[in-house]
TORVOLUM-311371 format. One line per 4 residues: for each residue x, y, z of N, C-alpha, C. Coordinates in Angstrom, 2 decimals. Example, Ala and Ser with C-alpha at 12.3 -4.5 7.8 and 13.67 -1.06 7.14 Angstrom:
13.19,-5.69,7.80,12.30,-4.50,7.80,13.20,-3.30,7.80 | 12.85,-2.25,7.08,13.67,-1.06,7.14,12.90,0.03,7.87
END
This chain:
-63.58,11.18,39.72,-63.11,9.71,38.96,-62.12,9.68,38.19 | -61.10,9.18,38.56,-59.89,8.93,37.55,-60.23,7.87,37.03 | -59.72,8.13,35.34,-59.49,6.76,34.88,-58.28,5.95,35.07 | -58.91,4.63,35.37,-57.48,3.83,35.23,-56.94,2.91,34.29
-57.34,2.97,33.28,-57.73,2.47,31.80,-57.38,3.64,30.93 | -57.12,3.89,29.86,-56.85,4.76,28.83,-58.27,5.41,28.27 | -58.46,6.23,27.60,-60.16,6.50,27.27,-60.10,5.91,25.96 | -61.00,4.85,25.77,-61.07,4.15,24.52,-61.46,3.00,24.86
-60.69,2.23,26.14,-60.50,0.99,26.14,-61.38,0.73,27.42 | -61.95,-0.46,28.08,-62.18,-1.16,29.02,-61.91,-2.60,29.16 | -61.60,-2.92,30.40,-61.79,-4.52,30.98,-62.92,-5.49,30.62 | -62.95,-6.28,30.09,-64.21,-6.98,30.27,-63.68,-8.81,30.05
-63.88,-9.30,30.91,-63.77,-10.91,31.01,-61.98,-10.80,31.28 | -61.28,-9.98,31.96,-59.81,-10.04,31.91,-59.41,-9.47,31.06 | -59.94,-9.15,29.80,-59.19,-8.60,29.01,-59.32,-7.22,28.25 | -58.56,-6.81,27.68,-58.55,-5.49,27.26,-59.25,-5.13,26.36
-60.34,-4.49,26.07,-61.45,-4.35,24.86,-61.61,-2.78,24.53 | -61.62,-2.86,23.21,-61.85,-1.22,22.61,-63.70,-1.00,22.86 | -63.60,0.59,23.26,-64.80,0.88,23.40,-65.19,1.29,22.26 | -65.84,0.80,21.32,-65.82,1.84,19.74,-66.26,3.32,19.48
-67.07,3.02,20.65,-67.71,4.77,20.80,-66.34,5.97,21.29 | -65.66,5.56,22.27,-64.93,6.37,22.88,-63.38,6.35,21.47 | -63.49,5.26,21.05,-62.32,4.97,20.10,-62.19,5.92,18.89 | -63.65,6.22,18.58,-63.69,7.19,17.31,-63.76,8.57,18.07
-64.07,9.22,19.11,-63.69,10.26,19.48,-61.57,10.11,19.70 | -60.90,9.21,20.01,-59.72,9.27,19.92,-59.25,9.32,18.68 | -59.72,8.92,17.68,-59.54,9.07,16.04,-59.69,10.14,15.76 | -60.62,10.90,15.98,-61.18,12.05,15.92,-60.00,12.96,16.36
-59.49,13.47,17.52,-58.57,14.06,18.30,-57.56,13.97,17.63 | -57.11,12.83,16.95,-55.76,12.53,16.21,-56.17,13.45,14.66 | -56.75,12.82,14.28,-56.99,13.38,12.66,-57.06,15.05,12.80 | -58.00,15.85,13.52,-58.23,16.72,13.72,-56.56,17.55,14.18
-55.82,17.26,15.22,-54.49,17.43,15.28,-53.78,17.58,14.10 | -53.87,16.50,13.28,-52.96,16.24,12.23,-53.23,17.50,11.14 | -54.43,17.69,11.24,-55.18,18.87,10.23,-54.73,20.17,10.54 | -53.94,20.14,12.11,-53.75,21.55,12.39,-54.19,22.15,13.29
-55.18,21.50,13.58,-55.84,22.44,14.92,-55.07,22.47,16.23 | -55.21,23.57,16.94,-54.53,23.39,17.80,-55.34,22.42,19.21 | -54.30,22.87,20.30,-54.66,21.70,21.55,-56.16,22.37,22.40 | -56.16,23.30,22.38,-57.13,24.30,22.28,-58.44,24.27,21.28
-58.76,24.10,20.50,-59.64,24.04,19.67,-60.26,22.70,19.29 | -59.18,21.92,19.69,-59.70,20.28,19.60,-60.57,20.21,21.10 | -59.94,21.01,22.25,-60.63,20.91,23.80,-62.21,21.50,23.25 | -62.03,22.52,22.70,-63.30,23.22,22.44,-64.43,22.54,21.78
-64.33,21.27,20.84,-64.73,20.66,19.96,-65.02,19.33,20.74 | -64.90,19.14,22.10,-65.06,17.88,22.57,-65.52,18.20,23.73 | -65.41,19.61,24.02,-66.75,19.98,25.22,-68.24,20.52,24.52 | -68.32,19.99,23.06,-69.65,20.10,22.45,-69.82,19.08,21.97
-69.36,17.82,22.60,-70.18,16.23,22.19,-70.71,15.62,23.72 | -71.50,14.79,23.60,-71.97,14.14,24.88,-71.47,13.09,25.42 | -70.15,13.04,24.92,-69.16,11.78,25.49,-68.07,12.71,26.36 | -68.12,12.46,27.92,-67.25,13.05,28.97,-66.17,11.82,28.64
-64.53,12.67,29.56,-63.30,11.97,29.77,-63.59,10.66,30.70 | -64.09,10.93,31.87,-64.28,10.07,32.65,-66.00,9.31,32.89 | -66.69,10.03,32.40,-67.76,9.68,32.36,-68.95,10.18,33.49 | -68.30,11.29,34.33,-68.87,11.90,35.53,-69.14,13.33,34.83
-69.10,13.80,33.64,-69.42,15.36,33.31,-67.98,15.95,33.40 | -67.09,15.48,33.75,-65.86,16.20,33.66,-65.45,16.66,31.97 | -65.57,17.86,32.41,-65.03,18.93,31.03,-63.89,18.26,30.29 | -63.60,18.11,28.81,-62.29,17.82,28.32,-61.25,19.52,29.00
-60.02,18.96,28.97,-58.99,20.36,28.58,-57.88,19.80,27.99 | -57.10,21.04,27.74,-55.99,20.27,27.14,-55.16,19.65,27.37 | -54.86,19.17,28.42,-53.97,18.41,29.13,-54.44,16.96,28.80 | -55.48,16.78,28.99,-56.17,15.58,28.63,-55.68,14.53,26.98
-55.99,15.90,26.25,-55.71,16.12,24.75,-54.07,15.47,24.91 | -53.52,16.55,25.06,-52.04,16.33,24.99,-51.77,15.02,25.49 | -52.22,14.59,26.66,-51.88,12.77,27.15,-52.13,12.13,26.31 | -53.18,12.25,25.52,-54.07,11.34,24.57,-52.76,11.43,23.29
-52.78,12.05,22.93,-51.78,11.94,21.37,-50.41,11.40,21.74 | -49.97,11.36,23.23,-48.64,11.08,23.88,-48.58,9.69,24.33 | -49.71,9.20,24.42,-50.10,8.12,24.75,-49.70,6.75,23.90 | -48.62,6.01,23.86,-48.15,4.83,22.80,-49.06,3.40,22.91
-49.95,3.40,24.19,-50.95,2.62,24.26,-52.11,2.25,22.86 | -52.71,3.70,22.48,-53.35,3.95,21.04,-52.58,2.90,19.86 | -51.36,2.65,20.00,-50.78,2.36,18.96,-50.23,0.75,19.32 | -50.56,0.40,20.25,-50.68,-1.10,20.42,-49.57,-1.30,21.36
-49.17,-0.40,22.22,-48.19,-0.72,23.46,-48.56,-1.31,24.78 | -47.95,-2.45,25.35,-47.92,-2.79,26.27,-49.31,-3.91,26.29 | -49.43,-4.53,25.40,-50.68,-5.56,24.53,-51.63,-4.60,24.55 | -52.17,-3.32,24.09,-53.53,-2.75,24.06,-53.95,-2.90,22.18
-55.11,-2.99,22.53,-55.39,-3.20,21.11,-55.43,-2.09,20.39 | -54.94,-1.77,18.87,-55.09,-1.13,18.36,-55.75,-0.01,17.81 | -55.62,1.45,18.21,-57.06,2.24,17.75,-56.30,3.35,16.78 | -55.35,3.36,17.00,-54.57,4.12,15.97,-53.57,4.20,15.17
-53.07,3.75,14.02,-52.01,3.65,13.27,-51.01,4.09,13.53 | -49.85,3.24,13.50,-48.68,3.54,14.28,-48.03,4.60,13.93 | -48.24,5.09,12.27,-47.42,6.35,11.24,-48.72,7.75,11.49 | -49.78,7.29,11.95,-50.70,8.69,12.39,-50.03,9.27,13.60
-49.66,8.47,14.86,-49.04,8.70,16.13,-48.05,9.12,15.79 | -46.88,9.21,15.11,-45.80,9.61,14.54,-46.08,10.63,14.38 | -46.97,10.93,13.18,-46.82,12.40,12.74,-47.49,13.35,13.57 | -48.51,12.89,14.54,-49.01,13.76,15.29,-48.13,13.97,16.23
-46.91,13.11,16.75,-45.97,13.79,17.63,-45.23,14.87,17.45 | -45.12,14.35,15.89,-43.73,15.53,15.46,-44.14,16.65,15.14 | -45.33,16.91,14.71,-46.13,17.84,14.50,-46.38,18.55,15.74 | -46.34,17.75,17.06,-46.20,18.41,18.27,-44.94,19.06,18.63
-44.17,18.00,18.09,-43.02,18.89,18.84,-42.08,20.08,17.87 | -43.04,20.12,16.51,-42.68,21.57,15.77,-43.64,22.43,16.41 | -44.18,22.41,16.88,-45.39,23.48,17.41,-44.53,24.16,18.53 | -43.62,22.92,19.50,-43.35,23.61,20.68,-42.01,24.49,20.47
-41.32,23.72,19.66,-40.11,24.52,18.85,-40.38,25.65,18.71 | -41.19,25.85,17.84,-41.75,27.21,17.07,-42.34,28.14,18.15 | -43.46,27.78,19.37,-43.54,28.98,20.54,-42.18,29.17,21.38 | -41.52,28.19,21.48,-40.83,28.63,22.21,-39.33,29.55,21.88
-39.11,29.30,20.01,-38.13,30.18,19.51,-38.77,31.60,19.40 | -40.34,31.67,19.34,-40.60,33.03,18.94,-40.89,33.58,21.04 | -40.76,32.81,21.95,-40.98,33.61,23.16,-39.44,33.79,23.87 | -38.78,33.14,23.15,-37.37,33.33,24.13,-37.20,34.61,23.88
-36.79,35.61,22.99,-36.05,36.59,23.05,-37.15,37.67,23.52 | -38.33,37.27,23.97,-39.21,38.75,24.34,-38.73,38.37,26.04 | -39.02,36.82,26.44,-38.79,36.52,27.54,-37.29,36.87,28.40 | -36.62,36.66,27.48,-34.87,36.81,27.94,-34.77,38.05,28.11
-35.47,39.29,27.47,-35.34,40.75,27.84,-36.08,40.79,28.85 | -37.31,40.41,29.50,-37.79,40.92,30.56,-36.80,40.31,31.63 | -36.37,39.37,31.48,-35.47,38.86,32.52,-34.02,39.57,32.31 | -33.92,40.62,31.58,-32.94,41.23,32.12,-33.21,42.74,32.28
-34.08,43.20,31.77,-34.67,44.63,31.86,-35.52,45.24,33.18 | -36.52,43.89,33.36,-37.50,44.38,34.30,-37.11,44.61,35.67 | -37.35,45.93,36.30,-37.60,46.02,37.95,-38.36,46.12,38.77 | -38.59,45.97,39.85,-39.62,46.12,40.90,-39.47,48.10,40.76
-40.44,48.57,40.50,-41.10,49.94,40.74,-40.85,50.34,42.33 | -41.22,49.35,43.16,-40.67,49.84,44.44,-39.25,49.97,45.00 | -38.79,49.24,45.10,-37.19,49.21,45.63,-36.56,48.62,44.18 | -35.97,48.44,42.97,-35.09,48.23,42.23,-35.06,47.20,42.00
-35.43,46.14,42.70,-34.24,44.85,42.10,-35.21,44.22,41.13 | -34.26,43.18,41.35,-34.89,42.50,39.46,-36.26,41.65,39.74 | -37.10,41.47,38.59,-38.05,40.63,38.56,-38.21,39.29,38.08 | -38.71,38.67,38.51,-38.39,37.19,38.98,-39.65,36.46,38.12
-39.85,35.60,37.41,-40.67,34.77,36.49,-40.80,33.70,37.02 | -42.26,33.67,37.62,-42.59,32.17,38.41,-44.00,31.73,37.51 | -44.31,30.40,38.44,-45.63,29.54,37.67,-46.08,29.74,38.93 | -47.46,29.13,38.99,-48.58,28.67,40.04,-50.20,27.88,39.18
-49.89,26.70,39.66,-50.94,26.06,38.99,-50.70,25.00,38.06 | -52.03,23.93,37.95,-51.07,23.51,36.63,-52.48,23.42,35.70 | -52.46,22.92,34.88,-53.36,22.62,33.71,-53.96,23.80,33.49 | -55.11,24.01,32.86,-55.68,24.83,32.90,-55.88,26.35,33.90
-55.55,25.92,35.21,-55.39,26.90,36.37,-53.68,27.44,36.42 | -53.18,27.27,35.35,-51.34,27.34,35.25,-51.29,28.56,34.70 | -50.65,29.70,35.68,-50.63,30.91,35.46,-49.10,31.39,35.38 | -48.36,32.35,34.74,-47.19,32.96,34.52,-47.37,34.17,35.16
-46.33,34.63,35.97,-46.69,35.86,36.72,-44.92,36.44,36.95 | -44.76,37.39,37.54,-43.73,37.96,37.92,-44.27,38.48,38.63 | -42.81,38.86,39.94,-42.80,39.46,40.98,-41.17,39.72,41.60 | -41.24,40.88,42.37,-39.93,41.25,43.28,-39.29,40.09,43.67
-37.76,40.06,43.38,-36.97,39.26,43.86,-36.30,39.30,44.85 | -36.92,40.61,45.89,-36.58,40.67,47.44,-37.48,40.69,48.16 | -37.28,39.65,48.83,-38.40,38.80,49.92,-38.64,40.33,50.59 | -37.97,41.12,51.05,-38.14,42.54,52.14,-38.82,43.23,51.67
-39.24,43.33,50.16,-39.87,44.72,49.11,-41.42,43.82,49.24 | -42.32,44.90,49.30,-43.56,44.68,49.60,-44.48,44.07,48.13 | -43.45,44.47,46.98,-43.33,43.86,45.66,-43.37,42.34,45.63 | -42.62,41.95,46.45,-42.66,40.08,46.65,-43.82,39.54,47.03
-44.62,40.43,47.64,-45.65,39.79,47.86,-46.90,39.89,47.12 | -46.80,40.28,45.72,-48.09,40.79,44.73,-47.28,40.22,43.18 | -48.44,40.03,42.96,-48.24,39.22,41.40,-48.45,40.15,40.19 | -47.69,40.06,39.14,-48.00,41.02,37.77,-48.49,39.60,36.89
-49.15,39.77,36.70,-49.46,38.24,35.41,-48.45,39.00,34.26 | -48.10,37.95,33.28,-47.09,38.11,32.32,-48.04,38.41,31.24 | -49.63,37.81,31.11,-50.14,38.50,30.05,-50.52,39.79,29.96 | -50.49,40.37,31.09,-50.57,41.91,31.84,-49.27,42.39,30.78
-48.57,42.05,31.28,-46.99,42.94,31.16,-46.80,42.47,29.89 | -47.12,41.43,28.61,-47.15,41.34,26.97,-47.93,42.43,26.66 | -49.41,42.66,27.13,-50.61,43.62,26.62,-49.80,44.31,26.54 | -49.35,44.92,27.75,-49.01,46.59,28.19,-47.44,47.23,27.24
-46.60,45.86,26.97,-45.82,46.30,26.28,-46.21,46.20,24.98 | -46.50,45.43,24.47,-47.18,45.18,22.96,-47.79,46.64,22.89 | -48.71,47.18,23.82,-49.46,48.39,23.77,-48.45,49.87,22.93 | -47.33,50.06,24.21,-46.45,50.90,23.95,-45.30,50.92,22.62
-45.19,49.30,22.69,-44.16,49.37,21.61,-45.25,49.98,20.44 | -46.25,49.47,19.71,-46.70,49.82,19.03,-47.35,51.00,18.72 | -47.57,51.74,20.00,-47.98,53.05,20.25,-46.66,54.12,19.66 | -45.65,53.63,20.20,-44.04,54.53,19.61,-44.33,54.33,17.99
-44.41,53.41,17.69,-44.02,53.10,16.32,-44.90,53.56,15.41 | -46.08,53.51,15.85,-46.96,54.67,15.42,-47.20,56.30,15.43 | -46.22,56.64,16.15,-46.05,58.22,16.63,-44.85,58.37,17.13 | -43.85,58.47,16.15,-42.28,58.66,16.36,-42.22,60.15,17.66
-43.22,60.94,17.60,-43.02,61.88,18.38,-43.02,61.81,19.94 | -43.41,60.56,19.98,-43.32,59.89,21.53,-41.93,59.55,22.12 | -41.14,60.16,21.19,-39.65,59.18,21.26,-38.82,60.30,21.94 | -39.58,61.68,21.33,-38.63,63.01,21.92,-38.60,62.63,23.10
-37.71,63.91,23.80,-37.30,63.81,24.87,-36.94,64.91,25.98 | -36.96,65.60,26.66,-36.78,66.77,27.01,-35.68,66.31,28.78 | -34.70,66.32,28.79,-33.93,65.51,29.39,-34.17,66.25,31.02 | -34.28,67.76,31.01,-34.64,68.26,32.41,-35.97,67.53,32.94
-36.77,67.54,31.98,-38.27,67.57,32.61,-38.10,65.81,32.91 | -37.05,64.87,32.22,-36.79,63.70,32.83,-36.26,63.64,33.92 | -35.14,64.29,34.66,-34.93,64.45,35.80,-36.23,64.57,37.14 | -36.92,65.49,36.43,-38.30,65.94,37.53,-38.92,64.60,37.63
-39.24,63.50,36.59,-40.43,62.89,36.27,-39.66,61.37,36.32 | -38.59,60.74,36.41,-37.83,59.91,36.73,-37.92,59.30,37.75 | -38.59,57.98,38.01,-39.35,57.33,39.44,-37.81,57.12,40.23 | -36.63,56.74,39.88,-35.37,56.52,40.19,-34.92,57.69,41.20
-35.33,59.09,39.78,-34.48,60.12,40.54,-35.60,60.73,41.59 | -36.94,60.98,41.57,-37.59,60.97,42.65,-37.21,60.59,43.90 | -37.15,58.71,43.80,-36.95,58.45,44.71,-35.50,58.56,45.89 | -34.66,58.55,44.95,-33.62,58.95,46.03,-33.26,60.68,46.01
-34.08,61.32,45.38,-34.43,63.17,46.32,-35.17,62.92,47.58 | -35.94,62.04,47.46,-36.88,62.15,48.90,-36.00,61.49,49.51 | -35.07,60.51,49.39,-33.95,59.98,50.49,-33.12,60.61,51.18 | -32.76,61.47,50.17,-31.93,62.77,50.23,-32.55,63.68,51.41
-33.66,64.27,50.71,-34.11,65.35,52.16,-34.78,64.70,52.93 | -35.08,63.41,53.29,-35.43,62.95,54.20,-34.24,62.68,55.10 | -32.98,62.58,54.76,-31.66,62.37,55.37,-31.24,63.94,56.28 | -31.18,64.78,55.60,-31.30,65.88,55.41,-32.46,66.69,56.44
-33.28,66.50,56.51,-34.52,67.17,57.31,-34.27,66.01,58.97 | -33.58,65.04,58.73,-33.52,64.23,60.08,-32.99,65.64,61.23 | -33.57,65.08,62.61,-33.27,66.06,63.40,-31.39,65.24,63.89 | -31.45,64.38,63.96,-30.14,63.62,64.03,-29.50,63.27,62.92
-28.85,64.75,62.26,-28.82,64.17,61.17,-27.15,63.48,60.97 | -26.98,62.23,60.03,-25.99,61.61,60.05,-25.04,61.85,58.42 | -24.04,63.07,58.59,-23.41,63.71,57.63,-23.04,62.42,56.75 | -22.15,61.58,57.01,-22.22,60.24,55.91,-23.22,60.01,55.18
-24.27,59.84,56.08,-25.54,59.31,55.25,-25.97,59.93,54.06 | -26.09,61.72,54.23,-26.50,62.40,53.63,-25.56,62.75,52.49 | -24.36,62.70,52.48,-23.51,62.87,51.33,-23.33,61.28,50.60 | -23.61,60.63,51.48,-23.83,59.21,50.38,-25.43,59.17,49.54
-26.47,59.73,49.93,-27.75,60.44,49.23,-26.94,61.16,48.17 | -26.40,62.10,48.58,-26.24,63.38,47.63,-25.68,62.55,46.37 | -24.48,61.75,46.92,-23.74,61.42,45.67,-24.65,60.31,44.90 | -25.75,59.45,45.74,-26.30,58.67,45.00,-26.97,59.47,44.04
-28.06,60.41,44.37,-28.77,61.13,43.60,-27.87,61.99,42.51 | -26.69,62.11,42.47,-25.69,62.65,41.11,-25.49,61.63,40.20 | -24.88,60.60,40.99,-24.73,59.43,40.24,-25.82,58.95,39.19 | -27.12,59.11,39.94,-28.26,58.69,38.66,-28.38,59.74,37.67
-28.33,61.38,38.40,-28.57,62.14,37.25,-27.33,62.54,36.06 | -26.34,61.77,36.72,-25.22,61.56,35.59,-25.38,60.46,34.55 | -26.09,59.39,35.32,-26.17,58.57,34.14,-27.30,58.65,32.99 | -28.25,59.24,33.62,-29.07,59.87,32.54,-28.66,61.37,31.47
-27.62,61.64,32.15,-27.11,62.91,31.41,-26.99,62.69,30.13 | -27.78,62.92,28.51,-26.97,62.36,27.59,-26.79,63.41,26.60 | -26.76,64.86,26.80,-26.39,65.84,26.04,-25.20,65.41,25.16 | -25.65,66.00,24.20,-24.84,65.43,22.98,-24.41,63.92,22.11
-25.20,63.50,23.12,-26.00,61.68,22.14,-26.68,61.97,22.23 | -27.67,62.16,22.90,-29.28,62.29,23.02,-29.99,62.02,21.90 | -29.82,63.08,20.73,-30.47,62.88,19.86,-30.21,61.55,18.94 | -28.92,61.51,18.89,-28.42,60.31,17.73,-28.99,59.16,18.28
-29.05,58.97,19.71,-29.95,57.76,20.29,-31.56,57.63,19.90 | -31.92,58.84,20.03,-33.59,59.15,19.79,-33.60,58.87,18.50 | -32.55,59.01,17.91,-32.84,58.97,15.85,-32.49,57.16,15.78 | -31.63,56.43,16.28,-31.60,55.03,16.50,-32.74,54.29,16.41
-33.57,54.85,17.69,-34.95,54.52,18.08,-35.65,54.68,16.61 | -35.94,55.64,16.49,-36.76,55.85,15.28,-36.63,54.96,14.20 | -35.22,54.85,13.62,-34.63,54.09,12.75,-35.60,52.70,12.68 | -35.28,51.68,14.11,-35.41,50.66,14.23,-36.73,50.52,14.17
-37.47,51.50,14.52,-39.10,51.40,14.56,-39.70,51.89,13.19 | -39.07,52.38,11.99,-39.50,52.81,11.09,-40.29,51.61,10.41 | -39.66,50.59,10.55,-40.47,49.57,9.47,-41.17,48.48,10.48 | -41.61,48.98,11.54,-42.07,47.85,12.59,-43.74,47.96,12.40
-43.99,46.91,12.19,-45.68,46.60,11.64,-46.39,46.60,13.14 | -47.91,46.89,13.38,-48.62,46.68,14.38,-48.41,45.51,14.29 | -48.10,45.11,15.69,-48.27,43.38,16.32,-49.15,43.27,17.17 | -49.54,42.21,17.38,-50.39,41.39,18.52,-49.72,41.21,19.97
-48.22,40.67,19.43,-47.15,40.58,20.27,-45.92,41.03,20.37 | -45.40,41.93,21.29,-44.42,42.82,21.22,-42.84,41.85,20.34 | -42.73,42.49,19.60,-41.07,42.10,19.23,-40.37,41.77,20.56 | -39.66,40.76,20.43,-38.77,40.81,21.52,-37.42,41.08,21.35
-36.61,40.89,20.02,-35.24,41.38,19.56,-35.33,43.44,19.32 | -36.74,43.50,18.89,-36.56,45.01,18.94,-37.01,45.88,20.43 | -37.56,44.99,21.14,-37.82,45.65,22.43,-36.37,45.68,23.27 | -35.34,44.83,23.07,-34.15,44.98,24.09,-33.29,45.91,23.31
-33.81,46.27,22.11,-32.61,47.66,21.06,-33.58,48.53,21.22 | -34.59,48.80,21.82,-34.92,50.01,22.39,-35.28,50.55,23.63 | -35.74,49.48,24.71,-36.12,49.92,25.43,-34.39,49.06,26.65 | -34.55,50.41,27.66,-33.32,50.22,29.08,-34.06,49.12,29.91
-34.90,49.67,30.07,-35.42,49.25,31.17,-37.40,49.12,31.76 | -37.50,48.16,32.48,-39.09,48.09,31.99,-39.06,47.98,33.87 | -40.04,48.69,34.80,-40.58,48.94,36.23,-41.55,48.80,36.33 | -41.66,47.60,37.05,-43.38,47.26,37.08,-43.67,47.45,38.95
-44.75,47.81,38.87,-45.69,47.85,40.12,-46.93,47.38,40.10 | -46.96,46.86,41.21,-48.27,45.88,41.94,-49.42,46.44,41.23 | -49.41,47.44,41.06,-50.54,48.33,40.62,-51.25,48.09,39.09 | -50.31,46.64,38.64,-50.09,46.86,36.90,-50.26,48.36,36.40
-48.81,48.85,36.78,-48.76,50.04,35.89,-46.99,49.31,35.70 | -46.55,50.25,34.17,-44.94,49.73,33.79,-44.65,51.02,33.45 | -43.47,51.52,33.70,-43.08,52.50,33.25,-41.78,52.14,32.39 | -41.98,52.52,30.99,-40.81,52.08,29.95,-39.80,52.94,30.00
-38.62,52.69,29.94,-37.38,53.75,29.83,-36.49,53.11,28.56 | -36.59,54.46,27.88,-36.10,53.88,26.76,-34.90,54.26,26.43 | -34.07,53.92,25.33,-32.60,53.93,25.65,-31.86,55.21,25.49 | -32.96,56.05,25.38,-32.46,57.63,25.36,-33.14,57.99,26.85
-33.42,57.79,27.55,-33.77,58.04,28.98,-35.40,58.28,28.91 | -35.88,58.59,27.75,-37.38,58.54,27.91,-38.20,57.42,28.62 | -39.31,58.20,29.42,-39.98,57.16,30.33,-41.38,57.02,29.74 | -42.08,56.17,29.66,-43.49,56.20,29.28,-44.47,55.41,30.50
-45.00,55.92,31.04,-45.90,54.84,31.53,-47.14,54.24,30.91 | -47.80,53.06,31.36,-48.43,52.38,30.78,-48.96,51.87,32.03 | -50.76,52.23,31.88,-51.60,51.27,33.31,-52.48,50.38,32.87 | -52.76,49.25,33.31,-53.78,48.03,32.77,-55.07,48.93,32.59
-55.83,48.49,31.52,-57.10,49.07,31.52,-57.43,50.83,30.96 | -56.28,51.18,30.95,-56.31,52.72,30.38,-56.33,52.95,29.05 | -56.70,53.69,28.67,-56.96,53.78,27.08,-55.90,54.48,26.82 | -54.85,55.15,27.36,-53.99,56.30,26.94,-52.92,55.96,27.76
-51.45,56.24,27.48,-50.61,56.43,28.27,-50.05,57.28,28.53 | -49.14,57.65,29.32,-48.93,58.87,30.10,-47.59,58.90,29.77 | -46.94,59.75,28.74,-45.64,60.26,28.24,-44.98,61.18,29.48 | -44.23,60.85,29.49,-43.28,61.65,31.02,-41.99,62.24,30.21
END
């Protein structure tokens, strides 16, 4: 059942009246929010009281609380009796706008970096950020932007990506030896180079060999190896990574600015595995639910 009149009101004898029992809940919601509680914290408290939103046992959720805080009828708009003083509603809206701005400001560098360097581990195409569902069921995920790639049909939840990247950067900051990098070993283990090598070998082994195609595959492999050839500059790049992480604290969420400075590429696979390529060519693998990462 949906409410056709805001929570806290009823129509009685053709007039809009206040339901005092519900109005007290509305006042408490505003009071808690002004005190600094989050939408989730308020929702959790509401779900502990015997009063439901629509009187049918429907649980409270953050969207209901959000709409309540934004509803001008509680301050007397459109002829509704006043439940919330205008100054209280104004303060709640101001706090809400500040919270949204703060979250957006903190998230932007991290999301911008993901958009710039996240690639599909299967085909190498850019990963695209998407959303699904609404309310409590809203989910943010990434998948391959190439509609012909198998990765396009699988989702990589953003919470998993955040968790894995936070673990990787925290671990590197706590153990600088992870940054050290053997270039020859990197050629042998780099996923792009392996893929290019396999394609070249397949082209060479093909009975109906296409010489131009083989040459193209050889040139592609050579180009990949050349791009990762950092002899002479690799030490300086490695040292720059160490300097940027020297005072990096253990964080609950990876810092987007720092990530953009030390990470060249993030390759994401539907198996919930990522390969993090640092700017010195070092590649670090991390899989969800694994306690240890594989250093390549």
